[in-house]
C-alpha positions, 0 to 999 in steps of 0.5 A, spaced: 917 106 126 920 099 124 918 093 121 913 094 115 911 101 116 913 106 111 912 114 112 908 117 108 913 122 107 917 117 103 912 113 099 905 112 098 901 106 096 902 103 089 895 103 085 893 100 079 894 105 073 887 106 072 883 112 073 879 110 079 881 105 084 883 104 092 886 100 096 885 098 103 892 098 108 893 099 115 895 106 118 897 109 124 899 116 126 906 118 130 904 116 138 898 112 136 898 105 140 893 102 135 893 101 127 887 101 123 885 099 116 884 105 111 882 106 104 888 110 100 884 112 093 885 115 087 879 118 083 878 124 078 875 131 080 874 136 075 878 132 070 885 131 074 887 125 079 885 126 086 888 122 092 885 121 098 885 117 105 879 115 107 876 111 113 875 104 112 868 105 110 869 110 105 868 116 109 873 122 110 878 122 115 880 128 119 887 126 119 892 123 115 896 117 117 904 118 118 905 111 117 902 105 112 903 098 111 900 093 106 895 088 109 897 081 110 896 076 105 891 071 108 893 064 110 893 059 105 890 053 108 886 047 106 880 044 110 881 037 112 875 033 113 876 028 119 872 022 118 871 020 126 868 027 128 865 029 121 868 036 122 872 041 119 879 042 122 885 047 120 892 045 119 
């Protein structure tokens, strides 16, 4: 795969150095035509750190993704009010 896709065999999402955290990423499997949001999570079970792939809703997934990428940053747009219309418009 190309673009910003990263193989899970090469690298996993970088999480903050805290005992429990998670991060939304886009994920897909080899041969899929669509990507999907997933959670990559680190938690502690029986005193040991555990890393899991979860569905976007936090449920268990039946299949670990083959590729992932960080979500894009949201656009930084300022809302501008037009005096004639009185409506908000995006530029």
